[in-house]
LOROKOL-387064 format. One record per residue (C-alpha): x, z, y; residue in three letters. Coordinates in steps of 0.5 Angstrom, whole numbers, plus 2048, in hexadecimal, padded with zeros to 3 digits. Layout:
X,Z,Y,ALA
...
This chain:
7DF,666,7AA,MET
7DA,66B,7AD,ILE
7D8,66B,7B4,ILE
7D3,670,7B8,ALA
7CF,66E,7BD,LEU
7CD,673,7C3,TYR
7C7,670,7C6,ILE
7C4,672,7CD,ALA
7BC,674,7CC,ASN
7BA,66E,7D0,GLU
7B7,667,7CE,SER
7BC,663,7D1,LEU
7C2,667,7CD,SER
7BE,667,7C7,LYS
7BC,660,7C7,LYS
7C4,65E,7C8,PHE
7C6,663,7C3,ALA
7C1,65F,7BE,ASN
7C5,659,7C0,THR
7CC,65C,7BF,ILE
7C9,65E,7B8,LYS
7C7,657,7B6,ASP
7CD,654,7B9,THR
7D2,659,7B5,LEU
7CE,657,7AE,VAL
7CF,650,7B0,GLU
7D6,651,7B1,LEU
7D7,655,7AB,ASP
7D2,657,7A6,ALA
7D5,65D,7A3,GLU
7D6,660,7AA,VAL
7D2,667,7A9,GLU
7CF,669,7B0,ILE
7CD,670,7B2,ILE
7C8,672,7B7,GLU
7C8,678,7BC,PHE
7C3,678,7C2,GLU
7C6,67B,7C8,ASP
7C4,682,7CA,GLU
7C4,686,7D1,ILE
7C9,68B,7CF,LEU
7C8,692,7D0,ASN
7CB,699,7CE,GLU
7C6,69A,7C8,GLU
7C7,693,7C5,ASN
7CE,691,7C7,TRP
7D2,694,7C1,GLU
7CD,692,7BC,ASN
7CD,68B,7BE,LEU
7D5,68B,7BF,MET
7D5,68D,7B7,ASN
7D0,688,7B5,ASP
7D4,683,7B9,PHE
7DB,684,7B6,SER
7D8,685,7AF,ASN
7D7,67D,7AF,GLN
7DD,67A,7AC,LYS
7DD,674,7B1,ALA
7E2,66F,7B3,ASN
7E0,66E,7BA,CYS
7DA,670,7BE,ILE
7D6,66B,7C3,ILE
7D3,66E,7C9,SER
7CD,66A,7CB,VAL
7CA,66C,7D2,GLY
7CD,66E,7D8,ASP
7D3,672,7DA,THR
7CF,679,7D9,GLY
7CE,677,7D2,THR
7D5,675,7D1,PHE
7D8,67B,7D3,LEU
7D3,67F,7CF,ARG
7D6,67B,7C9,ALA
7DD,67D,7CB,ILE
7DB,684,7CB,PHE
7D8,684,7C4,LEU
7DE,680,7C1,SER
7E3,686,7C1,ARG
7E6,683,7BB,SER
7E9,67D,7BF,SER
7E5,678,7BC,ILE
7E6,672,7C1,PRO
7E0,670,7C5,VAL
7DE,66A,7C9,VAL
7D9,669,7CE,ALA
7D3,664,7CE,ALA
7CE,662,7D3,SER
7C9,65D,7D4,SER
7C9,65E,7DB,GLU
7CE,661,7DF,SER
7D6,660,7DF,VAL
7D9,667,7E0,SER
7E0,669,7E0,PHE
7E0,66A,7D8,PHE
7DB,664,7D6,THR
7DE,660,7D1,GLU
7D8,65D,7CD,ILE
7D3,659,7D1,SER
7CE,653,7CF,PRO
7D3,64E,7D1,ILE
7D9,650,7CD,ASN
7D5,654,7C7,MET
7D7,64F,7C2,SER
7DE,64F,7C4,TYR
7DF,656,7C5,THR
7DB,658,7BE,LEU
7DF,653,7BA,ALA
7E5,657,7BD,SER
7E3,65E,7BB,ILE
7E2,65B,7B4,LEU
7E9,658,7B4,ASN
7EC,65E,7B7,ARG
7EF,65A,7BD,LYS
7EE,65E,7C3,TYR
7F2,663,7C7,ASP
7F1,66A,7C7,VAL
7F2,66E,7CE,ASP
7F4,675,7CD,ASN
7F1,67A,7D2,TYR
7F3,682,7D3,HIS
7ED,686,7D3,ARG
7EC,68D,7D5,VAL
7E8,693,7D2,VAL
7E6,69A,7D4,PHE
7E4,6A0,7D1,GLN
7E1,6A7,7D3,ASP
7DF,6AD,7CE,SER
7D8,6A9,7CD,GLY
7DB,6A3,7C9,ASN
7DF,6A3,7C3,ASN
7E0,69B,7C3,ILE
7E4,698,7C9,PRO
7E0,694,7CD,ILE
7E3,68D,7CF,PRO
7E2,689,7D5,ALA
7E5,682,7D7,LEU
7E4,682,7DE,ASN
7E4,689,7E1,GLU
7E1,690,7E0,ILE
7DD,693,7E6,ALA
7DC,69A,7E8,ILE
7D6,69C,7EC,PHE
7D1,6A1,7ED,PRO
7CA,69F,7EA,LYS
7C6,69F,7F1,ASP
7C9,69A,7F6,SER
7CB,69D,7FD,ALA
7CE,6A3,7FA,LEU
7D6,6A5,7FA,LEU
7DA,6A7,7F4,MET
7E0,6AC,7F4,ASN
7E5,6AA,7F0,TYR
7ED,6AB,7EE,THR
7F1,6A5,7EC,LEU
7F7,6A7,7E7,ILE
7FB,6A1,7E5,ILE
800,6A3,7DF,ASP
7FF,6AA,7E0,LYS
801,6A9,7E8,ASN
7FB,6AB,7ED,GLN
7FA,6A6,7F2,LEU
7F4,6A6,7F5,TYR
7EF,6AC,7F6,ARG
7E9,6AB,7FB,GLY
7E2,6A8,7FB,ARG
7DF,6A0,7FB,ALA
7D9,69C,7F9,ASP
7DD,69B,7F2,GLY
7E3,698,7EF,LEU
7E5,692,7EB,ILE
7EA,691,7E6,VAL
7EB,689,7E5,SER
7EF,685,7E0,THR
7F3,67F,7E3,SER
7ED,67A,7E1,LEU
7E8,67F,7E4,GLY
7EC,67F,7EB,SER
7E8,679,7EE,THR
7E1,67D,7EC,GLY
7DE,684,7EE,TYR
7E5,686,7F0,ALA
7E7,680,7F5,LEU
7E0,682,7F8,SER
7E2,689,7F9,SER
7E9,687,7FD,GLY
7ED,687,7F7,GLY
7F3,682,7F6,PRO
7F3,67B,7F2,ILE
7F7,67B,7EC,ALA
7FA,674,7EB,PHE
7FD,672,7E5,GLY
7F9,677,7E0,ASN
7FF,67C,7E1,PRO
7FF,682,7DC,ASP
7FC,687,7E2,VAL
7F6,68B,7E3,LEU
7F3,68C,7EA,ILE
7F0,692,7ED,ILE
7EB,691,7F3,VAL
7E8,697,7F6,PRO
7E1,695,7F9,VAL
7E0,697,800,ASN
7E5,69D,800,PRO
7E4,6A2,806,LEU
7EC,6A3,806,ASN
7EE,69C,808,LYS
7F5,69D,805,GLU
7F2,69D,7FE,HIS
7F3,695,7FE,ILE
7F3,691,7F7,PRO
7F8,692,7F2,LEU
7FC,68D,7ED,VAL
7FF,690,7E7,VAL
802,68E,7E1,PRO
7FD,68D,7DB,ILE
7FF,692,7D7,ASP
7FE,697,7DC,SER
7F9,69D,7DA,GLU
7F4,69E,7DF,ILE
7F0,6A5,7E0,LYS
7EA,6A6,7E4,LEU
7E9,6AE,7E5,VAL
7E5,6B2,7E9,ASN
7DF,6AD,7E9,LEU
7D9,6B0,7ED,ARG
7D3,6AD,7F1,SER
7CC,6AF,7F2,ARG
7CA,6AA,7EE,SER
7CC,6A9,7E6,PRO
7D2,6A4,7E6,LEU
7D3,69E,7E2,GLU
7D8,699,7DF,ALA
7D6,692,7E0,ILE
7D9,68D,7DB,ILE
7DA,686,7DD,ASP
7D3,687,7E1,GLY
7D0,687,7DA,GLN
7CF,68E,7D8,MET
7CE,695,7DB,ARG
7D1,69B,7D8,ILE
7D0,6A2,7DA,GLY
7D7,6A6,7DB,ILE
7DA,6AD,7DC,ASP
7DE,6B0,7E1,GLU
7E4,6AC,7DE,GLU
7E6,6A6,7DB,ILE
7EC,6A2,7D8,LEU
7ED,69A,7D9,VAL
7F2,697,7D6,ARG
7F4,690,7D3,LYS
7F0,68E,7CD,SER
7F4,68D,7C6,ALA
7F0,687,7C5,SER
7F0,680,7C9,THR
7EA,67C,7CB,ALA
7EC,675,7C8,ARG
7E8,66F,7CB,ILE
7E8,668,7C8,ILE
7EA,663,7CD,ARG
7EA,65B,7CD,PHE
7EB,659,7D4,GLN
7F1,659,7D8,ALA
7F3,660,7D8,LYS
7F0,664,7DD,LYS
7F3,669,7E2,ASN
7F1,66F,7E7,ILE
7F1,66A,7ED,LEU
7EC,666,7EA,ALA
7E7,66C,7E9,LYS
7E9,66E,7F0,LEU
7E7,667,7F2,ARG
7E0,667,7EE,ASN
7DF,66E,7F1,ARG
7E0,66D,7F9,LEU
7DD,666,7F9,VAL
7D5,666,7F9,GLU
7D3,660,7F5,LEU
7CD,65C,7F8,ASP
7CA,657,7F3,LEU
7C4,655,7F7,ARG
7C8,64E,7F8,THR
7C9,64D,7F1,LEU
7C2,64F,7EE,GLU
7C1,648,7EB,ARG
7C8,646,7E9,VAL
7C9,645,7E1,PRO
7CC,64C,7DE,PRO
7D3,649,7DD,SER
7D3,648,7E5,ALA
7D1,64F,7E6,LYS
7D6,652,7E0,TYR
7DC,64E,7E3,ILE
7DA,650,7EA,PHE
7DA,658,7E8,LYS
7E1,657,7E4,LEU
7E4,654,7EA,LEU
7E2,659,7EE,LEU
7E4,65F,7EA,THR
7EB,65B,7E7,GLU
7ED,658,7EE,GLY
7F0,651,7EE,GLU
7F0,64D,7E8,MET
7F1,645,7E6,THR
7EC,641,7E2,GLN
7F0,642,7DC,LYS
7F0,64A,7DD,ASP
7E9,64A,7DD,LEU
7E8,646,7D7,ILE
7ED,64A,7D3,GLU
7EA,651,7D6,SER
7E2,64F,7D5,THR
7E3,64A,7CE,GLY
7DE,645,7D2,LEU
7DF,63E,7D1,PRO
7E3,63A,7D6,ASN
7DD,636,7D8,ARG
7D9,63C,7D9,THR
7DE,640,7DD,VAL
7DF,639,7E2,ARG
7D8,639,7E3,ASN
7D7,640,7E5,ALA
7DD,640,7EA,LEU
7DA,63A,7ED,SER
7D3,63D,7EE,ILE
7D7,644,7F1,LEU
7DB,63F,7F6,LYS
7D4,63C,7F8,GLU
7D1,643,7F9,LYS
7D7,644,7FD,GLY
7D9,64B,7FA,VAL
7DF,649,7F7,ILE
7E5,645,7F9,ASN
7EB,641,7F7,GLN
7F2,640,7F9,ARG
7F8,63C,7F5,PRO
7FC,63F,7F0,HIS
803,63F,7F3,LEU
807,63F,7EC,ARG
802,63A,7E9,ASP
7FF,635,7ED,ALA
7FB,633,7E8,ARG
7F7,63A,7E8,GLN
7F3,63D,7EE,SER
7F2,644,7EF,ILE
7EB,647,7F0,TYR
7E9,64D,7F4,PHE
7E3,651,7F7,VAL
7E2,64F,7FE,GLU
């Protein structure tokens, strides 16, 4: 099996990546490991990096770092190789591998015992780029200099809808609906439906409200003008200068994300985004307790059995972590109405 490691350029991630490599070799001496160093993407390097990345015939990619590192790994893996997020510190919506469950999850990868969630991406093109540029969450169009308006005409499937001025415009996938688009007044797409969301940002004409369109729609922005050069911002990771006309549509390939835990959904992501997590009271608790607390925060109510299955932790470790979290007063429990032998745990 060939595994590519896409590693953030900071000490903790590099250290964790080395631990992952050592564990993979211990589990399977024949595994082949390819390493890539995470790089900030820009107009000059993205195409070469994408070609180099896609030429490697890996069976899966492990992104080691934060959410930005993961999004860049997804961006570069245009051949739809399954990607999994690993982090030694934080548990985000995408994180599946942590120091706590590393042996279990890596063994599952080597044995191909995992689920794969497929997410639609969007791509944009203008006269300056030959290869469609993909985004997992959103493509945002803004003037390079802040506090300047841009002119735009929005055309969907050859029908002109809006013509006006705004701070910018966002085209989001349903997965990205709880991110930048939500902050700009867009709706939340529950259940990962096959739609795209178009959000004018602070339009002068207040009738230019956010739109939800079928994912196969062809979205054109024409007559794009501003006193400052205009840019397309891809998942918040890369800025590309654009012309006066661009086309946004569904990507031909999906993003394939490896999952081991209970299936995640848009509600979990929304909860994680809207609730500010204060870990000051958990500074000195074991990593397993922090991990379970964050899992309960993002996933919602779970039984002890659910937590064991989702984390791969031993029964005793989960039991001890729940006891610590209850003592700290950050979680609570209530009886399971259908099974008196179990309790349901939740964040206060």
